VMD Tcl script that builds the backbone (N, CA, C; Angstrom):
set m [mol new atoms 429]
animate dup $m
set s [atomselect $m all]
$s set {name element resname resid chain x y z} {
  {N N MET 1 A 14.084 3.274 2.886}
  {CA C MET 1 A 12.738 4.173 2.173}
  {C C MET 1 A 11.536 4.007 2.917}
  {N N LYS 2 A 11.209 5.024 2.826}
  {CA C LYS 2 A 9.819 4.762 3.265}
  {C C LYS 2 A 9.129 4.633 2.042}
  {N N ASP 3 A 8.083 4.052 2.802}
  {CA C ASP 3 A 6.859 3.242 1.252}
  {C C ASP 3 A 5.768 3.820 1.125}
  {N N ALA 4 A 5.573 4.781 1.669}
  {CA C ALA 4 A 4.159 5.569 2.034}
  {C C ALA 4 A 4.491 6.765 2.048}
  {N N ILE 5 A 3.639 7.863 1.106}
  {CA C ILE 5 A 3.512 9.532 1.099}
  {C C ILE 5 A 2.153 9.357 2.123}
  {N N THR 6 A 1.847 10.120 3.159}
  {CA C THR 6 A 0.661 10.626 3.576}
  {C C THR 6 A 0.903 12.557 3.713}
  {N N LYS 7 A -0.827 12.425 3.488}
  {CA C LYS 7 A -1.145 14.019 3.502}
  {C C LYS 7 A -2.491 13.981 4.156}
  {N N GLU 8 A -2.364 15.396 5.146}
  {CA C GLU 8 A -3.826 15.390 5.533}
  {C C GLU 8 A -4.189 17.115 5.334}
  {N N LYS 9 A -4.937 17.574 5.375}
  {CA C LYS 9 A -5.472 18.993 4.889}
  {C C LYS 9 A -7.220 18.442 5.608}
  {N N VAL 10 A -7.110 19.829 6.397}
  {CA C VAL 10 A -8.689 20.095 7.035}
  {C C VAL 10 A -9.152 21.016 6.096}
  {N N PHE 11 A -10.450 20.853 5.655}
  {CA C PHE 11 A -10.678 22.125 4.564}
  {C C PHE 11 A -12.184 22.804 5.581}
  {N N ASN 12 A -12.318 23.781 5.607}
  {CA C ASN 12 A -13.655 24.353 5.719}
  {C C ASN 12 A -14.723 24.376 4.775}
  {N N HIS 13 A -15.143 22.970 4.757}
  {CA C HIS 13 A -16.085 22.933 3.504}
  {C C HIS 13 A -16.611 21.489 3.797}
  {N N PRO 14 A -18.088 20.952 3.105}
  {CA C PRO 14 A -18.884 20.422 4.116}
  {C C PRO 14 A -18.255 18.720 3.163}
  {N N ILE 15 A -18.402 17.635 4.150}
  {CA C ILE 15 A -17.654 16.397 3.279}
  {C C ILE 15 A -18.434 15.833 1.620}
  {N N ASP 16 A -19.438 16.695 1.911}
  {CA C ASP 16 A -19.929 15.965 0.297}
  {C C ASP 16 A -19.325 16.834 -0.808}
  {N N LYS 17 A -18.996 17.986 -0.367}
  {CA C LYS 17 A -18.822 18.889 -1.535}
  {C C LYS 17 A -16.616 18.538 -1.671}
  {N N VAL 18 A -16.239 17.934 -0.234}
  {CA C VAL 18 A -14.861 17.832 -0.803}
  {C C VAL 18 A -14.849 16.204 -1.312}
  {N N TRP 19 A -15.923 15.225 -0.833}
  {CA C TRP 19 A -15.931 13.759 -1.494}
  {C C TRP 19 A -16.356 13.764 -3.179}
  {N N ASN 20 A -17.129 15.090 -3.830}
  {CA C ASN 20 A -17.403 14.910 -5.287}
  {C C ASN 20 A -15.891 15.542 -5.585}
  {N N ALA 21 A -15.191 16.043 -5.397}
  {CA C ALA 21 A -14.296 17.115 -5.737}
  {C C ALA 21 A -13.478 15.534 -6.073}
  {N N ILE 22 A -13.365 14.503 -5.443}
  {CA C ILE 22 A -11.627 13.523 -5.562}
  {C C ILE 22 A -13.131 12.473 -6.076}
  {N N SER 23 A -14.187 12.449 -6.310}
  {CA C SER 23 A -15.152 11.127 -6.124}
  {C C SER 23 A -15.815 11.233 -7.656}
  {N N ILE 24 A -15.935 12.606 -8.454}
  {CA C ILE 24 A -16.271 12.456 -9.794}
  {C C ILE 24 A -16.003 13.221 -11.063}
  {N N ALA 25 A -15.891 12.381 -11.688}
  {CA C ALA 25 A -14.882 12.989 -13.074}
  {C C ALA 25 A -15.192 14.405 -13.675}
  {N N GLU 26 A -16.075 14.893 -13.457}
  {CA C GLU 26 A -15.824 16.115 -14.316}
  {C C GLU 26 A -15.055 17.063 -13.336}
  {N N GLU 27 A -15.651 16.980 -11.865}
  {CA C GLU 27 A -14.324 17.918 -11.105}
  {C C GLU 27 A -13.627 17.599 -10.594}
  {N N ILE 28 A -13.118 16.046 -11.123}
  {CA C ILE 28 A -11.490 16.102 -10.694}
  {C C ILE 28 A -10.805 16.516 -12.042}
  {N N SER 29 A -11.326 16.570 -13.020}
  {CA C SER 29 A -11.111 16.964 -14.489}
  {C C SER 29 A -10.352 18.485 -14.820}
  {N N THR 30 A -11.488 18.902 -13.182}
  {CA C THR 30 A -11.504 20.547 -13.579}
  {C C THR 30 A -10.289 20.740 -12.597}
  {N N TRP 31 A -9.560 20.138 -11.610}
  {CA C TRP 31 A -8.402 20.526 -10.753}
  {C C TRP 31 A -7.587 19.753 -10.112}
  {N N PHE 32 A -7.637 18.529 -11.138}
  {CA C PHE 32 A -6.758 17.573 -11.275}
  {C C PHE 32 A -6.451 17.339 -12.533}
  {N N LEU 33 A -6.375 16.172 -13.742}
  {CA C LEU 33 A -6.278 16.068 -14.486}
  {C C LEU 33 A -7.383 14.914 -14.958}
  {N N LYS 34 A -7.383 15.586 -16.847}
  {CA C LYS 34 A -8.924 15.163 -17.434}
  {C C LYS 34 A -8.769 13.588 -16.993}
  {N N ALA 35 A -10.032 13.164 -16.162}
  {CA C ALA 35 A -10.555 11.951 -15.641}
  {C C ALA 35 A -11.450 11.072 -16.734}
  {N N ASN 36 A -11.493 9.952 -16.897}
  {CA C ASN 36 A -12.128 8.636 -16.998}
  {C C ASN 36 A -12.296 8.104 -16.193}
  {N N PHE 37 A -13.064 8.641 -14.775}
  {CA C PHE 37 A -13.318 7.926 -13.546}
  {C C PHE 37 A -14.432 7.542 -13.178}
  {N N LYS 38 A -14.917 6.675 -12.523}
  {CA C LYS 38 A -16.006 6.757 -11.763}
  {C C LYS 38 A -15.882 5.475 -10.131}
  {N N ALA 39 A -16.045 6.210 -9.227}
  {CA C ALA 39 A -16.164 6.111 -7.936}
  {C C ALA 39 A -17.077 4.706 -7.844}
  {N N GLU 40 A -16.774 3.630 -8.276}
  {CA C GLU 40 A -17.315 2.685 -8.884}
  {C C GLU 40 A -16.263 1.317 -8.555}
  {N N LYS 41 A -16.417 -0.034 -7.202}
  {CA C LYS 41 A -15.242 -0.697 -7.170}
  {C C LYS 41 A -15.287 -1.337 -8.840}
  {N N GLY 42 A -14.210 -1.659 -9.006}
  {CA C GLY 42 A -13.809 -2.262 -10.210}
  {C C GLY 42 A -13.765 -2.041 -11.226}
  {N N TYR 43 A -13.627 -0.293 -11.653}
  {CA C TYR 43 A -13.916 0.800 -12.256}
  {C C TYR 43 A -12.205 1.085 -12.695}
  {N N PRO 44 A -11.922 0.519 -14.473}
  {CA C PRO 44 A -10.912 0.789 -14.411}
  {C C PRO 44 A -10.877 2.515 -15.215}
  {N N TYR 45 A -9.967 2.992 -14.567}
  {CA C TYR 45 A -10.175 4.635 -14.637}
  {C C TYR 45 A -8.653 5.033 -15.200}
  {N N THR 46 A -8.693 6.009 -15.918}
  {CA C THR 46 A -7.512 7.091 -16.496}
  {C C THR 46 A -7.412 8.141 -16.350}
  {N N PHE 47 A -6.133 8.761 -15.527}
  {CA C PHE 47 A -6.077 9.949 -15.417}
  {C C PHE 47 A -4.972 10.655 -16.566}
  {N N SER 48 A -5.335 11.435 -17.378}
  {CA C SER 48 A -3.906 11.897 -18.785}
  {C C SER 48 A -4.342 12.972 -18.873}
  {N N SER 49 A -3.205 13.812 -19.137}
  {CA C SER 49 A -2.575 15.081 -18.940}
  {C C SER 49 A -1.672 14.962 -20.608}
  {N N LYS 50 A -1.845 16.066 -21.861}
  {CA C LYS 50 A -0.731 16.586 -22.460}
  {C C LYS 50 A 0.390 15.999 -21.579}
  {N N SER 51 A 1.287 15.758 -22.429}
  {CA C SER 51 A 2.362 15.463 -22.317}
  {C C SER 51 A 3.266 16.806 -21.890}
  {N N ASN 52 A 3.589 15.837 -20.637}
  {CA C ASN 52 A 4.276 17.264 -19.679}
  {C C ASN 52 A 4.145 18.016 -19.060}
  {N N GLU 53 A 2.565 18.086 -18.937}
  {CA C GLU 53 A 1.531 19.055 -18.402}
  {C C GLU 53 A 1.502 18.700 -16.808}
  {N N LYS 54 A 1.440 19.517 -16.025}
  {CA C LYS 54 A 1.414 19.603 -14.724}
  {C C LYS 54 A 2.733 18.757 -14.461}
  {N N GLY 55 A 3.624 18.339 -15.045}
  {CA C GLY 55 A 4.750 16.978 -14.903}
  {C C GLY 55 A 4.244 15.874 -14.715}
  {N N CYS 56 A 2.959 15.631 -15.236}
  {CA C CYS 56 A 2.631 14.420 -15.078}
  {C C CYS 56 A 2.299 13.326 -16.744}
  {N N THR 57 A 2.070 12.205 -16.687}
  {CA C THR 57 A 1.916 11.806 -17.824}
  {C C THR 57 A 0.367 10.826 -17.743}
  {N N THR 58 A 0.144 9.962 -18.442}
  {CA C THR 58 A -1.149 8.697 -18.137}
  {C C THR 58 A -1.026 8.005 -16.932}
  {N N ILE 59 A -2.174 7.876 -16.064}
  {CA C ILE 59 A -2.127 7.333 -14.917}
  {C C ILE 59 A -3.475 6.229 -14.964}
  {N N SER 60 A -3.311 5.428 -14.732}
  {CA C SER 60 A -4.439 4.724 -14.787}
  {C C SER 60 A -4.665 3.536 -13.655}
  {N N GLY 61 A -5.555 2.705 -13.303}
  {CA C GLY 61 A -5.633 1.639 -12.311}
  {C C GLY 61 A -7.110 1.371 -12.573}
  {N N THR 62 A -7.191 0.722 -11.186}
  {CA C THR 62 A -8.403 -0.176 -11.029}
  {C C THR 62 A -9.462 0.848 -9.594}
  {N N ILE 63 A -10.640 0.896 -9.642}
  {CA C ILE 63 A -11.190 1.535 -8.584}
  {C C ILE 63 A -11.388 0.314 -7.290}
  {N N LYS 64 A -10.564 0.475 -6.136}
  {CA C LYS 64 A -10.435 -1.386 -5.087}
  {C C LYS 64 A -11.314 -0.751 -4.123}
  {N N GLU 65 A -12.108 0.311 -3.831}
  {CA C GLU 65 A -12.799 0.519 -3.031}
  {C C GLU 65 A -13.673 2.068 -3.058}
  {N N ALA 66 A -15.020 2.374 -3.126}
  {CA C ALA 66 A -15.646 3.917 -2.928}
  {C C ALA 66 A -16.374 3.742 -2.675}
  {N N ASN 67 A -16.717 3.462 -0.983}
  {CA C ASN 67 A -17.624 3.606 0.119}
  {C C ASN 67 A -18.200 5.196 0.044}
  {N N PRO 68 A -18.825 5.557 0.520}
  {CA C PRO 68 A -18.575 7.127 1.005}
  {C C PRO 68 A -17.742 7.877 1.881}
  {N N TYR 69 A -16.727 8.488 1.239}
  {CA C TYR 69 A -15.524 9.159 2.277}
  {C C TYR 69 A -14.512 8.482 2.062}
  {N N VAL 70 A -14.410 7.425 2.055}
  {CA C VAL 70 A -12.943 6.317 1.452}
  {C C VAL 70 A -13.044 5.960 0.075}
  {N N LEU 71 A -12.277 5.938 -0.607}
  {CA C LEU 71 A -12.015 5.812 -1.915}
  {C C LEU 71 A -10.403 5.546 -1.984}
  {N N VAL 72 A -10.647 4.220 -2.506}
  {CA C VAL 72 A -9.096 4.149 -2.723}
  {C C VAL 72 A -8.959 3.311 -4.106}
  {N N TYR 73 A -7.914 2.937 -4.556}
  {CA C TYR 73 A -7.624 3.248 -6.250}
  {C C TYR 73 A -6.071 2.657 -6.269}
  {N N THR 74 A -5.871 2.034 -7.651}
  {CA C THR 74 A -4.138 1.226 -8.063}
  {C C THR 74 A -3.904 2.518 -8.247}
  {N N TRP 75 A -2.834 2.594 -8.701}
  {CA C TRP 75 A -2.141 3.779 -9.586}
  {C C TRP 75 A -0.535 3.341 -10.416}
  {N N ILE 76 A -0.626 3.344 -12.085}
  {CA C ILE 76 A 0.028 2.920 -13.039}
  {C C ILE 76 A 0.535 4.033 -13.518}
  {N N VAL 77 A 1.770 4.432 -13.627}
  {CA C VAL 77 A 2.109 5.142 -14.496}
  {C C VAL 77 A 2.644 4.608 -15.823}
  {N N ALA 78 A 1.936 5.504 -16.885}
  {CA C ALA 78 A 2.087 4.979 -18.333}
  {C C ALA 78 A 3.776 4.510 -18.732}
  {N N ASN 79 A 3.786 3.729 -19.339}
  {CA C ASN 79 A 5.099 3.075 -19.182}
  {C C ASN 79 A 6.114 2.309 -18.239}
  {N N THR 80 A 5.128 1.793 -17.434}
  {CA C THR 80 A 5.366 1.384 -15.848}
  {C C THR 80 A 5.357 0.060 -15.906}
  {N N GLU 81 A 5.372 -0.887 -14.882}
  {CA C GLU 81 A 4.452 -2.214 -14.559}
  {C C GLU 81 A 4.477 -2.053 -13.463}
  {N N VAL 82 A 4.706 -0.749 -12.865}
  {CA C VAL 82 A 4.514 -0.861 -10.988}
  {C C VAL 82 A 2.944 -0.301 -10.853}
  {N N GLU 83 A 2.378 -1.063 -9.647}
  {CA C GLU 83 A 1.360 -0.904 -9.132}
  {C C GLU 83 A 1.789 -0.326 -8.023}
  {N N THR 84 A 0.902 0.785 -7.616}
  {CA C THR 84 A 0.767 1.354 -6.568}
  {C C THR 84 A -0.180 2.031 -5.787}
  {N N LEU 85 A -0.674 2.101 -4.723}
  {CA C LEU 85 A -2.490 2.568 -3.597}
  {C C LEU 85 A -2.533 4.026 -3.310}
  {N N VAL 86 A -3.577 4.306 -3.899}
  {CA C VAL 86 A -3.750 5.601 -3.185}
  {C C VAL 86 A -4.884 5.629 -2.761}
  {N N THR 87 A -5.111 6.136 -1.338}
  {CA C THR 87 A -6.298 6.168 0.008}
  {C C THR 87 A -6.409 7.474 -0.094}
  {N N TRP 88 A -7.844 7.966 -0.456}
  {CA C TRP 88 A -8.414 8.976 0.440}
  {C C TRP 88 A -9.511 8.795 1.563}
  {N N LYS 89 A -9.447 9.429 2.684}
  {CA C LYS 89 A -10.187 9.175 3.622}
  {C C LYS 89 A -11.047 10.588 3.665}
  {N N LEU 90 A -12.487 10.202 3.906}
  {CA C LEU 90 A -12.687 12.239 4.712}
  {C C LEU 90 A -12.984 11.514 6.165}
  {N N GLU 91 A -13.278 12.827 6.678}
  {CA C GLU 91 A -13.891 12.657 8.171}
  {C C GLU 91 A -14.233 14.110 8.381}
  {N N SER 92 A -15.455 14.178 9.014}
  {CA C SER 92 A -16.132 15.422 9.355}
  {C C SER 92 A -15.839 15.903 10.537}
  {N N VAL 93 A -15.345 17.325 10.929}
  {CA C VAL 93 A -14.701 17.616 11.955}
  {C C VAL 93 A -15.526 19.116 12.243}
  {N N PRO 94 A -15.551 19.603 13.536}
  {CA C PRO 94 A -16.187 20.611 13.435}
  {C C PRO 94 A -15.719 21.999 12.792}
  {N N GLU 95 A -14.224 21.832 12.006}
  {CA C GLU 95 A -14.335 22.762 11.278}
  {C C GLU 95 A -14.430 22.434 9.821}
  {N N GLY 96 A -15.133 21.613 9.387}
  {CA C GLY 96 A -15.497 21.173 8.041}
  {C C GLY 96 A -14.980 19.721 7.573}
  {N N THR 97 A -13.937 19.266 6.807}
  {CA C THR 97 A -13.783 18.040 6.423}
  {C C THR 97 A -12.182 17.867 6.663}
  {N N LYS 98 A -11.621 16.760 7.022}
  {CA C LYS 98 A -9.807 16.604 7.397}
  {C C LYS 98 A -10.022 15.221 6.419}
  {N N LEU 99 A -9.070 15.694 5.687}
  {CA C LEU 99 A -8.897 14.700 4.450}
  {C C LEU 99 A -7.698 13.715 4.893}
  {N N HIS 100 A -7.405 12.820 4.306}
  {CA C HIS 100 A -6.226 11.918 4.643}
  {C C HIS 100 A -6.241 11.290 3.209}
  {N N LEU 101 A -4.740 11.500 2.988}
  {CA C LEU 101 A -4.452 10.687 1.272}
  {C C LEU 101 A -3.021 10.155 1.744}
  {N N GLU 102 A -3.168 8.881 1.491}
  {CA C GLU 102 A -1.670 8.298 1.508}
  {C C GLU 102 A -1.446 7.239 0.073}
  {N N HIS 103 A -0.557 7.343 -0.326}
  {CA C HIS 103 A 0.140 6.831 -1.148}
  {C C HIS 103 A 1.067 5.586 -0.903}
  {N N SER 104 A 0.895 4.350 -1.076}
  {CA C SER 104 A 1.461 3.759 -0.587}
  {C C SER 104 A 2.494 2.447 -1.917}
  {N N GLY 105 A 3.152 1.712 -1.591}
  {CA C GLY 105 A 3.386 1.050 -2.350}
  {C C GLY 105 A 4.931 1.353 -3.171}
  {N N ILE 106 A 5.513 2.398 -2.428}
  {CA C ILE 106 A 6.071 2.780 -3.696}
  {C C ILE 106 A 7.567 2.213 -4.015}
  {N N SER 107 A 7.916 1.484 -2.369}
  {CA C SER 107 A 9.008 0.276 -2.540}
  {C C SER 107 A 9.019 -0.382 -3.701}
  {N N ASN 108 A 7.858 -0.974 -4.540}
  {CA C ASN 108 A 7.720 -1.794 -5.399}
  {C C ASN 108 A 8.468 -1.366 -6.532}
  {N N TYR 109 A 8.653 -0.070 -7.078}
  {CA C TYR 109 A 10.013 0.771 -7.325}
  {C C TYR 109 A 11.106 -0.341 -6.996}
  {N N THR 110 A 12.111 -0.297 -8.191}
  {CA C THR 110 A 13.799 -0.595 -7.886}
  {C C THR 110 A 14.717 -0.270 -7.794}
  {N N GLY 111 A 15.314 -0.094 -7.023}
  {CA C GLY 111 A 16.453 1.116 -6.720}
  {C C GLY 111 A 16.423 2.464 -6.443}
  {N N ASP 112 A 17.006 3.149 -7.521}
  {CA C ASP 112 A 16.842 4.440 -7.633}
  {C C ASP 112 A 15.476 4.890 -7.880}
  {N N THR 113 A 14.831 4.557 -8.646}
  {CA C THR 113 A 13.529 4.747 -9.221}
  {C C THR 113 A 12.586 4.676 -8.408}
  {N N ALA 114 A 12.878 4.038 -7.307}
  {CA C ALA 114 A 11.979 4.257 -6.061}
  {C C ALA 114 A 12.272 5.385 -5.517}
  {N N ILE 115 A 13.145 6.156 -5.266}
  {CA C ILE 115 A 13.667 7.221 -4.357}
  {C C ILE 115 A 13.098 8.707 -5.533}
  {N N GLU 116 A 13.570 8.358 -6.785}
  {CA C GLU 116 A 13.046 8.931 -7.701}
  {C C GLU 116 A 11.155 9.295 -7.608}
  {N N MET 117 A 10.948 8.206 -7.930}
  {CA C MET 117 A 9.264 8.203 -7.607}
  {C C MET 117 A 8.802 8.727 -6.565}
  {N N PHE 118 A 9.405 8.603 -5.139}
  {CA C PHE 118 A 8.714 8.774 -4.342}
  {C C PHE 118 A 9.073 10.202 -3.800}
  {N N GLU 119 A 10.454 10.980 -4.240}
  {CA C GLU 119 A 9.978 12.623 -4.696}
  {C C GLU 119 A 9.062 13.135 -5.281}
  {N N SER 120 A 9.463 12.570 -6.500}
  {CA C SER 120 A 8.058 13.042 -7.937}
  {C C SER 120 A 6.490 12.974 -6.837}
  {N N PHE 121 A 6.152 11.664 -6.285}
  {CA C PHE 121 A 4.920 11.999 -5.571}
  {C C PHE 121 A 4.310 13.144 -4.649}
  {N N ASN 122 A 5.502 12.517 -3.992}
  {CA C ASN 122 A 5.376 13.723 -2.826}
  {C C ASN 122 A 4.989 15.091 -2.736}
  {N N GLY 123 A 6.045 15.660 -4.270}
  {CA C GLY 123 A 5.727 16.868 -5.109}
  {C C GLY 123 A 4.403 16.669 -5.217}
  {N N GLY 124 A 4.377 15.664 -5.937}
  {CA C GLY 124 A 2.997 15.915 -6.856}
  {C C GLY 124 A 1.670 16.387 -6.171}
  {N N TRP 125 A 1.561 15.436 -5.103}
  {CA C TRP 125 A 0.455 15.201 -4.116}
  {C C TRP 125 A 0.135 16.849 -3.327}
  {N N GLU 126 A 1.248 17.541 -3.316}
  {CA C GLU 126 A 1.440 18.721 -2.317}
  {C C GLU 126 A 1.084 19.384 -3.005}
  {N N GLY 127 A 1.404 19.376 -4.760}
  {CA C GLY 127 A 0.493 20.262 -5.208}
  {C C GLY 127 A -1.122 20.039 -6.097}
  {N N CYS 128 A -1.261 18.800 -5.435}
  {CA C CYS 128 A -2.756 18.200 -5.861}
  {C C CYS 128 A -3.474 18.967 -4.868}
  {N N ILE 129 A -2.899 18.802 -3.574}
  {CA C ILE 129 A -4.113 19.129 -2.468}
  {C C ILE 129 A -3.990 20.996 -2.334}
  {N N ASN 130 A -2.775 21.294 -2.893}
  {CA C ASN 130 A -3.116 22.954 -3.137}
  {C C ASN 130 A -4.485 22.813 -4.104}
  {N N GLN 131 A -4.046 22.417 -5.303}
  {CA C GLN 131 A -5.046 22.843 -6.556}
  {C C GLN 131 A -6.559 22.342 -6.133}
  {N N LEU 132 A -6.973 21.318 -5.096}
  {CA C LEU 132 A -8.193 20.925 -4.593}
  {C C LEU 132 A -8.663 21.930 -3.598}
  {N N THR 133 A -7.625 22.432 -2.853}
  {CA C THR 133 A -7.657 24.268 -2.140}
  {C C THR 133 A -8.037 24.849 -2.903}
  {N N ASN 134 A -7.314 25.656 -3.785}
  {CA C ASN 134 A -8.129 26.228 -4.885}
  {C C ASN 134 A -9.308 26.031 -5.278}
  {N N TYR 135 A -9.635 24.898 -5.550}
  {CA C TYR 135 A -10.696 24.103 -6.118}
  {C C TYR 135 A -12.201 24.585 -5.631}
  {N N LEU 136 A -12.028 23.864 -4.562}
  {CA C LEU 136 A -12.665 23.746 -3.622}
  {C C LEU 136 A -13.566 25.555 -2.991}
  {N N LYS 137 A -12.654 26.723 -3.138}
  {CA C LYS 137 A -12.704 27.798 -2.510}
  {C C LYS 137 A -13.855 28.279 -3.608}
  {N N LYS 138 A -13.220 28.314 -5.062}
  {CA C LYS 138 A -13.874 28.211 -5.902}
  {C C LYS 138 A -15.590 27.970 -5.861}
  {N N ILE 139 A -15.702 26.463 -6.043}
  {CA C ILE 139 A -17.109 26.350 -6.283}
  {C C ILE 139 A -17.960 26.585 -5.148}
  {N N VAL 140 A -17.098 26.799 -4.057}
  {CA C VAL 140 A -18.069 27.292 -2.796}
  {C C VAL 140 A -18.583 28.322 -2.841}
  {N N ASN 141 A -17.571 29.395 -3.036}
  {CA C ASN 141 A -17.794 30.757 -3.228}
  {C C ASN 141 A -18.410 31.253 -4.326}
  {N N ALA 142 A -18.204 30.092 -5.373}
  {CA C ALA 142 A -19.383 30.321 -6.726}
  {C C ALA 142 A -20.930 30.383 -6.399}
  {N N GLY 143 A -20.832 29.515 -5.479}
  {CA C GLY 143 A -22.485 29.072 -5.272}
  {C C GLY 143 A -22.416 28.295 -3.988}
}
mol reanalyze $m
mol bondsrecalc $m
mol representation Tube
mol addrep $m
């Protein structure tokens, strides 16, 4: 079984706009889930949603790295003890900003649960990238 999900997307937006969208609680709460989040190493964050909203539940973890354009945090789904790792990397490219997302450690789940979580996370991240794309289009067009 694969242990990591990777997604890449090029946005025609400046790197700072994309960085803010993935690292500031108010912006994350607009396109993803309600966030208690600070892009500061060691910060214990929480993403929360109403039950079954967007197919998610409460997710918590700790910020491991938060340097401009690299954001790494642990990812623990509510009612589990399993810790995985989410890494966002941004890079300026001629077209705008290239985003590389990796969610690793999924094999930390056991048996069929690992397969189910991989499929769930894979689809979830696809949806998140689409929501981020729509959000960035709105904020850039609005101002």
